[in-house]
C-alpha positions in Angstrom: -82.7 -42.8 72.6 -82.3 -43.6 76.2 -78.8 -44.0 77.7 -78.1 -47.4 79.5 -78.8 -47.3 83.0 -76.1 -46.3 85.3 -73.3 -45.3 82.5 -73.5 -41.6 84.1 -74.2 -40.6 80.4 -77.5 -38.5 79.8 -78.9 -38.3 76.2 -77.1 -35.8 74.1 -75.3 -34.4 76.6 -71.6 -34.5 78.0 -71.7 -35.5 81.4 -69.4 -37.8 82.3 -69.7 -40.8 84.8 -67.9 -39.6 88.7 -65.7 -42.5 88.2 -64.6 -41.2 84.9 -63.6 -37.8 86.3 -60.2 -37.2 87.4 -60.2 -35.4 90.9 -59.8 -31.7 91.2 -56.6 -32.0 92.7 -55.2 -34.3 90.2 -54.1 -36.8 92.6 -57.1 -38.9 92.4 -56.1 -42.8 92.3 -57.1 -44.5 88.8 -57.9 -48.0 88.2 -55.6 -50.2 86.8 -56.7 -49.6 83.3 -55.4 -46.2 83.5 -58.2 -43.8 84.7 -61.4 -45.7 82.3 -64.4 -47.5 83.8 -66.3 -48.8 80.8 -69.8 -48.4 82.4 -71.8 -50.1 80.0 -74.2 -53.2 80.1 -71.8 -56.3 80.6 -73.0 -57.9 77.0 -71.1 -54.9 75.5 -68.5 -53.9 78.0 -64.9 -54.0 76.6 -62.6 -55.9 77.9 -59.8 -55.3 81.1 -56.6 -56.5 80.6 -55.0 -56.7 84.1 -53.6 -60.1 83.2 -51.6 -59.4 80.8 -47.7 -59.0 81.8 -44.9 -56.6 80.7 -47.0 -53.5 81.6 -45.0 -52.3 84.5 -41.6 -51.7 83.3 -42.3 -51.1 79.7 -42.9 -47.3 80.3 -39.8 -46.9 82.2 -37.8 -48.7 79.6 -38.8 -47.2 76.6 -38.7 -43.2 78.3 -34.9 -44.5 79.5 -34.6 -45.0 75.2 -36.2 -41.7 74.6 -34.0 -40.0 77.3 -30.9 -41.5 75.9 -31.5 -40.3 72.3 -32.8 -36.7 73.1 -30.0 -36.2 75.9 -27.3 -37.8 73.5 -28.0 -35.7 71.0 -27.2 -32.1 73.0 -24.3 -33.6 74.7 -23.0 -34.5 71.4 -23.7 -31.0 70.1 -22.3 -29.4 73.4 -18.9 -31.2 73.5 -18.2 -33.2 70.6 -19.5 -32.5 67.2 -19.7 -29.0 65.4 -20.3 -27.9 61.9 -23.2 -27.8 59.3 -23.0 -31.6 58.8 -23.6 -32.2 62.6 -26.4 -30.0 62.8 -28.3 -31.7 60.0 -27.5 -35.2 61.5 -28.3 -34.3 65.1 -31.5 -32.4 63.8 -32.6 -35.5 62.3 -32.0 -37.7 65.2 -33.5 -35.2 67.4 -36.4 -34.9 65.3 -36.9 -38.8 65.7 -36.4 -38.3 69.6 -39.4 -35.7 69.8 -41.7 -37.6 67.9 -41.4 -41.1 69.7 -41.1 -39.3 73.1 -44.5 -37.4 72.1 -46.0 -40.5 71.3 -44.2 -43.1 73.7 -43.5 -41.2 77.2 -46.1 -38.5 76.8 -49.0 -40.6 75.7 -47.7 -43.3 78.6 -47.7 -40.2 81.2 -51.2 -39.0 79.9 -52.8 -42.7 80.6 -50.7 -42.4 84.4 -48.5 -45.7 83.5 -45.7 -44.3 85.4 -47.9 -44.0 88.7 -51.4 -44.1 89.3 -51.2 -42.6 92.5 -48.8 -39.5 91.9 -49.4 -37.2 88.8 -46.1 -35.6 89.2 -44.3 -38.7 88.9 -45.7 -38.5 85.2 -45.1 -34.9 84.7 -41.5 -35.3 85.9 -40.5 -38.2 83.7 -41.8 -36.4 80.7 -39.8 -33.0 81.7 -36.8 -35.0 82.0 -37.4 -37.3 79.0 -38.8 -34.7 76.5 -38.4 -31.0 78.1 -40.2 -28.9 76.1 -42.6 -27.6 78.6 -45.6 -29.6 78.0 -48.6 -29.8 79.9 -48.6 -33.1 81.0 -51.6 -33.0 83.7 -54.0 -31.0 81.6 -53.1 -33.2 78.8 -53.6 -36.6 81.0 -57.2 -35.1 82.4 -58.4 -34.5 78.8 -57.4 -37.7 77.7 -58.7 -39.8 80.2 -62.0 -38.2 80.5 -62.7 -37.1 76.9 -61.1 -38.7 74.5 -60.8 -42.6 75.5 -64.7 -42.5 76.2 -65.7 -40.4 73.6 -63.5 -40.9 70.6 -64.7 -38.4 67.7 -67.4 -37.6 69.1 -68.5 -34.1 68.1 -68.5 -31.8 70.1 -67.3 -33.7 73.2 -63.5 -34.8 71.5 -61.5 -31.7 71.5 -60.0 -32.4 68.4 -63.4 -32.1 66.6 -63.8 -28.8 67.4 -60.2 -27.7 66.4 -61.3 -24.1 65.7 -62.1 -22.3 62.5 -58.9 -23.5 61.0 -59.6 -27.1 60.4 -63.1 -29.1 59.8 -62.1 -32.5 61.0 -65.9 -33.8 61.5 -69.0 -33.9 59.5 -70.9 -31.9 62.1 -68.5 -29.3 62.6 -69.4 -25.8 60.8 -68.1 -25.4 57.5 -66.1 -22.4 56.0 -65.0 -21.5 52.4 -61.4 -22.1 53.2 -62.0 -25.6 54.5 -61.9 -26.6 50.7 -58.5 -26.2 50.5 -57.8 -27.7 54.4 -56.1 -31.1 52.7 -53.4 -28.8 51.4 -52.5 -26.3 54.4 -53.5 -28.6 57.2 -49.9 -29.9 56.9 -48.5 -26.7 58.1 -50.7 -26.3 61.0 -49.6 -29.8 62.1 -46.2 -28.6 61.8 -46.5 -26.4 64.3 -48.6 -28.2 67.1 -45.6 -27.6 69.5 -46.4 -23.7 69.1 -50.4 -24.3 69.0 -49.8 -26.1 72.5 -47.8 -23.7 73.9 -50.6 -20.7 73.2 -53.4 -23.1 74.5 -51.7 -23.2 77.8 -51.9 -19.8 77.8 -55.2 -20.0 76.8 -56.4 -22.1 79.6 -54.8 -20.1 82.5 -56.7 -16.8 80.8 -60.0 -18.6 80.5 -59.8 -20.3 83.8 -63.1 -21.8 83.8 -64.2 -25.4 83.9 -64.0 -27.3 80.7 -65.6 -30.1 79.2 -68.3 -30.5 82.2 -65.6 -30.4 84.8 -62.8 -32.8 83.6 -60.3 -30.0 84.3 -61.7 -28.0 87.3 -58.5 -26.5 88.5 -58.7 -22.7 89.5 -56.3 -20.1 87.7 -54.0 -20.2 90.4 -53.5 -23.7 90.2 -52.9 -23.3 86.3 -50.4 -20.8 86.5 -48.5 -22.6 89.2 -48.4 -26.0 87.0 -47.6 -23.8 83.6 -44.6 -22.1 85.9 -43.3 -25.6 86.9 -43.7 -27.2 83.6 -41.7 -24.6 81.8 -39.1 -24.2 85.0 -38.0 -28.0 84.7 -37.5 -27.3 81.1 -35.3 -24.3 81.8 -33.3 -26.5 84.4 -32.8 -29.3 82.2 -32.0 -27.7 78.9 -30.1 -24.7 80.4 -26.9 -26.3 80.7 -27.1 -27.2 77.0 -27.9 -23.7 76.0 -24.9 -22.4 77.9 -22.9 -25.0 76.1 -23.8 -24.9 72.6 -24.7 -21.3 72.8 -28.1 -19.9 72.2 -28.1 -19.7 68.2 -26.9 -23.4 67.8 -29.1 -24.5 70.2 -32.0 -23.2 68.2 -30.8 -24.4 65.3 -30.8 -27.7 66.0 -33.9 -27.7 68.5 -36.6 -25.7 66.6 -36.5 -27.9 63.3 -36.8 -30.7 65.3 -39.8 -29.7 67.1 -41.4 -28.7 63.4 -40.4 -32.1 62.2 -41.3 -34.1 65.2 -44.5 -32.3 65.7 -45.7 -33.0 62.0 -44.8 -36.4 62.3 -46.6 -36.7 65.6 -49.6 -34.9 64.4 -50.0 -36.8 61.2 -50.0 -39.9 63.1 -52.5 -39.2 65.4 -54.9 -38.0 62.9 -54.7 -40.3 60.7 -56.1 -42.8 63.3 -59.3 -40.7 63.8 -59.8 -38.5 60.2 -59.6 -41.3 57.7 -61.9 -42.8 54.9 -64.3 -45.5 56.1 -64.5 -43.7 59.4 -68.1 -42.5 60.7 -67.4 -41.0 64.0 -70.5 -40.2 66.2 -72.0 -36.9 67.3 -73.6 -36.1 70.8 -76.9 -37.2 70.4 -75.4 -40.4 69.9 -73.8 -41.0 73.2 -75.8 -43.7 74.5 -74.4 -46.0 72.2 -71.6 -48.4 73.6 -67.9 -47.3 74.1 -66.9 -50.1 71.7 -69.4 -48.9 69.1 -67.7 -45.6 69.1 -64.3 -46.5 69.0 -64.9 -49.2 66.2 -66.7 -46.1 64.3 -63.8 -43.5 64.5 -60.5 -45.3 64.9 -58.2 -46.7 62.2 -55.3 -48.4 62.1 -52.3 -49.1 59.8 -49.0 -51.1 59.5 -50.7 -53.5 62.0 -47.6 -56.0 61.6 -45.0 -53.6 61.9 -43.5 -53.9 65.2 -40.9 -51.8 64.9 -43.2 -48.8 63.8 -45.4 -49.8 66.4 -42.8 -49.3 69.0 -41.6 -45.7 67.6 -45.1 -44.6 67.3 -46.1 -45.9 71.1 -48.7 -48.7 69.6 -50.8 -46.0 67.4 -50.4 -48.0 64.6 -52.9 -50.5 66.2 -54.8 -47.5 67.3 -58.1 -49.2 67.4 -56.7 -51.8 69.4 -55.4 -49.4 72.0 -59.0 -47.7 72.3 -60.6 -50.9 73.2 -57.4 -52.3 75.5 -56.5 -49.1 77.1 -54.2 -50.8 79.5 -52.6 -53.5 77.4 -49.2 -53.1 77.3 -47.6 -52.3 73.7 -46.3 -55.8 72.9 -49.6 -57.2 73.3 -51.6 -54.9 70.6 -51.0 -56.7 68.0 -52.5 -59.8 69.2 -55.3 -57.8 70.5 -55.9 -56.4 67.2 -56.2 -59.7 65.4 -58.6 -60.9 67.9 -61.0 -57.9 68.0 -61.0 -58.3 64.0 -61.6 -62.3 64.2 -64.3 -62.1 67.1 -66.0 -58.8 67.0 -65.3 -58.0 63.3 -66.7 -61.0 62.1 -70.0 -60.9 64.4 -70.6 -57.1 63.1 -70.3 -58.1 59.4 -67.5 -55.0 59.5 -64.4 -55.2 60.0 -62.2 -52.3 61.4 -60.5 -49.5 59.1 -57.0 -51.0 58.6 -54.3 -49.1 56.2 -51.9 -51.4 54.7 -49.0 -49.0 55.6 -48.1 -45.1 56.3 -48.4 -43.8 52.9 -51.9 -45.4 52.8 -53.0 -44.0 55.7 -51.6 -40.5 54.7 -53.6 -40.7 51.4 -56.6 -41.7 53.5 -56.4 -39.2 55.8 -55.7 -36.5 52.8 -59.3 -37.8 50.9 -60.8 -37.5 54.4 -59.8 -33.8 54.7 -60.8 -33.0 51.5 -64.0 -34.8 51.7 -65.1 -32.9 55.0 -63.4 -29.6 52.9 -66.1 -29.9 49.9 -69.3 -31.0 52.0 -71.2 -28.4 53.4 -73.1 -30.8 55.8 -73.5 -29.0 59.0 -74.1 -29.5 62.4 -77.6 -28.2 61.8 -78.1 -30.9 59.4 -76.7 -33.8 61.3 -78.6 -37.1 60.9 -80.5 -37.9 63.8 -79.8 -41.0 65.4 -83.1 -42.0 64.4 -82.2 -42.0 60.7 -78.4 -42.9 61.4 -78.7 -45.9 63.7 -75.6 -46.8 65.6 -73.5 -49.6 64.8 -75.0 -52.8 66.6 -72.7 -54.3 69.1 -73.1 -58.1 69.1 -73.8 -59.8 72.6 -71.2 -62.2 71.8 -68.6 -59.4 72.8 -68.4 -60.6 76.3 -67.5 -64.3 74.9 -65.0 -62.7 72.7 -63.3 -60.7 75.3 -63.0 -63.6 77.7 -61.2 -65.6 74.8 -59.0 -62.9 74.2 -58.0 -62.3 77.8 -58.0 -65.9 78.8 -55.0 -66.9 75.7 -52.9 -64.4 76.6 -53.2 -64.6 80.3 -52.3 -68.4 79.8 -49.8 -68.1 77.2 -47.6 -65.4 79.5 
C-alpha cells in the first residue's frame, strides 16, 4: 500500500510529519487544533473546529472547579474535621477529584488548551490543581504526536505495547498468563499513579529518543523536569502534610490515588479496548486518520452530560478524536453528526455503549478474547487480506455541514 502524498508517513513505518512533532525544547507553537495537523487528502480530511465558541474559558473554569474540590478536601481535613467518618467522606471526595482532575485538567494540559505557546503554563495549572507529581509535558508530547494521529495502532500507540503484563492488541505477543488478564488487569489500573512514577524514572534512565523523536530531550532536561514536577507537588502539598500529619495525609491521599486511578484507567481503557473495535497495525498506516479513529475508539453514555463533564468528554471519545479541538459542550452534537453523515455513508456506525456498565462489560469481554486468542504479531493479516475501512468521499461535505451548523448556531 502506498501512503497518500504529503502525509509524512512511510508505508509500515512510524514516521511523523514534521508539523506533527513538538519541538525539542517543548516551546513549539501548535495550531489551534492543539497540535494535530491532519495531513491527508482533502476528501478524507477530518474537520477543524476553529469556528466553535466556548473553548477558551472552558479549561480554566473546569480546572478551577477541580482545584476547589481537591484543596477543599485538604483544608477541611487540616483544620475542621477529623475522625474515621471524616476520613471516609474526604477520601471519597478526593477520589472523585483525582479522577476528574486527571481526565479534565491533565487532559486539557496535554492538548495545550491552557497555552499553545508556553508549555510551562499547562504544567503549572496541573501542578496547582492536581499536585501529584505528574509529567505533564512528557504526556503532552506523547498524546499529540502519537496517540491522536495513531490511536490504537500497534506498535506505535504506547498502550498497545503495555509490556508483558497485559495484551491490549491482537498484534501484541501472547503469553500464558494473558488468559487471566480480564481478572487481574483491574489491580494494575488501580496502581496507575505508581506505574506513572516508575515510567518517569525509566525515561530518565533510558534517555533515548522515543517513538521517532516525539520526546528527544536529553537526560539533563528530563531530570530537571522530573525535579520541578515533584518540587511543585511538595510546595503545594507540604503545608497540608504539616497540618494533617504524615499519617493522616497518607490515609486520605493513597486510597484516593488508587480509587481515582482505577476510575481514570477504566474510562480510558474502555474507549480503545472494547467489543466491536478493530484497531490497525503499522502496515495499515496509509489509511486516513479518520479511518483509524473510527476503528479503534468506542463511546458510552453519549447522552449523559454530567458524566461527560466528569470524564472530560471521554464518554464521547470518538467525537474527541475526530474533533480534538472542539469544546466539550459541543461533543454531543458532533458525535450525532458523525453518526449521521459518516456512519450512514460507511454503512457502519461507531461503537457506542448505552451506559458505563455496558462499556466496562464490553472491555472485560475484549480482554478475555485477547487473552485466549494466540494471534500474534507474526500472524497479523496483511493489509491486502484485511482492507482498511473505506472512507467516503462525502466526508468533506459532512464536515462542512457540521461546522456550518454549529458556527451559525453560536
